[in-house]
C-alpha positions, 0 to 999 in steps of 0.5 A: 341334135342338141347343144351342150351350154356350159357355165362356170360358177364362182363360188366363195369358200368359208373355211374355218381358220384351220381349214384355211391353213389346210388349203393353203398348205394344199396349194403350196405343195399342189404348186411344188408338184406342178413345178416340179413336173413342168422342170423334169418335163422341160429338161426331158423336151416332153409332154407326154403324160404317160412318160411324165407320169413315170418320171414324176409321180413316185417322187411328188408323192414321196415328197408331199402330202397330196393325195394321188388324185391331185398328183395326177391333176398337178401332172396334167395341169403341167403337161398342158403348160409344158406342151405350149411352151416346147411347141412355141421353142421349136417354133423359135419363139421366146419361150421358157420353163412354166413356173407358177407361184400361186396355181389353181388346183383343178378338181375332178369328179373324184377329188370334189363333190359339191351340193349347191342346194346345201351350200357346201362342197367337200374337196381333196386336201393334204389332210384327206376329204373336208367339207366347206361351207360356200356362198351360193348367190340366189342367181346361181340357183337356177343351175341346181339341175345342171350337170357338174363337171370339173372345178378350180380352186384359186387362192386370192392373195390380195383379196385373202379369199378362197374361190372355187370356180364350178363348171356345170353343163347341160343340153339344150335342143338346138335352134333353127337359124333364121335370116337375121344379121346384126353388126357390133362396132366397138368405139370410144364415144359410143361403147358399142352401136348395133345396126342391120344391113337394112337400117331397121335397128340403129342402137346406140351405147353412149359412153359419155357417163360411163368416160365420165365416171372412169375419169373421177376413178383415174383423178382419185386414183392419182391423188392417192398414189401421190400420197403413198400413205398406208391409209391411201394404199388401202383406199386404192386397193378397195378402189380398184375392186369397185372400179372393176366391178363397175366396168364388168356391170356395164359390159353386163347390162350392154351385152344383155341388151345387144342380144336381147335385139336379135331373135333366136337363130340369128347372128351377131357379127363382132369385129376382131380385135387383135391389133385393134389398139394398134390400128387405131390412131387416137390423140393423147386424151383418148389414149387412156380410154381405149387402153383401159377399157375392156373390149374383150370382155364386152365380147365375151359377155355377148358370146355366152349370153347369146349361146343361152339364147341360140344366137351365133357369133361370128368375127370379121376383120374390121380393118377399113369399115370406118373408112368405107362408105356402107352404101357405095363401098367407097373407101377413103380416109377422107370419108370420115370427116371426125369421131362422129361424122362420116360423109362419103366422097364419092356418093356424098352418102352421110352417117354417124361414123361409128353407125356406118362402121356397124353396117359394114362389119355385117355386110363384110361378114355377109359378102364373105358368106357369099365367096364361101370364105366363112361359115356361121359358126356359133358362140363359145361357152364362158363363166357366168358373170365374168370374163375370165375363170380366175378373175370376175365381179360376180355381177349378173344381170 
């Protein structure tokens, strides 16, 4: 049995001025098609694709110049949004009619063609099919023989650039599982600490330098915001992108090193991040740091890099892992002396606090396996060089 890997390549379109206006008009009409379909579906309380097609297709074709494939695409995207919104409303949760001011156009194999080797794409627009030049980084050329599937066209209003996110896939032979487990603890002083239950691996990713750089960015941003001049605002815009690239690059580097520690077929155990900012009690000095660093992005990078190597990624509840002794299992808030030191009140076992937490994470997973509570699972497919299809720095490692 083969496993299917997917990657999303973020390419920058290079349209002429005339082509730029065509793309903007296409996005504007696609926005109308999406919002109109959502409005009709919300009023009719339905997300059934066939019903919405009958209710909206001919009206959208009459009021726009969109080709039929893009009208259908807008309806499919609207159907997905309506399904989520209406289900939330039926459950009594807060929900409203979906609406977008700058939607991404979803293309399929019938509405676009890509030639990565010659850095060119053909897209359906309001003025028919048009060819556009794209910038293909050398790193992405390893995917030339992968099968291209769907794509999303997104216009970044701030950067004034068009990004085409192309999804491609390829099948690889399954990797035989091996009895090798590592736990990863995410924290403040150390961005990540990796360990095995037997202590043969104890890897620290110190966040001191990273935090110092982030503090410099914060101080500079604060000074620029206080000035409020046009020049300062332009500088803030540049600074924002630079800081984003820095953070993404660091997460890529850490993820790559973590995955390199694990053999093919092994398991990386991560902590569930849901509610982590509410669970962790930090002082005012550390509050901005824990709310600013993108720990979810780091986990996503670990997942897709691990998947390419045949490594499984699983998640466990991380509650009490910082208070629990990894040797005897005694849980007490007083076990953790401070941010870095852990001393068990029951057996006097002492260890670095983050290292102790990482061992507890992997031991919690092994214990749940014995109880039959969880399966091993596998990593998920994620974009190359970024965390989300609509936003990335393009950095690769």
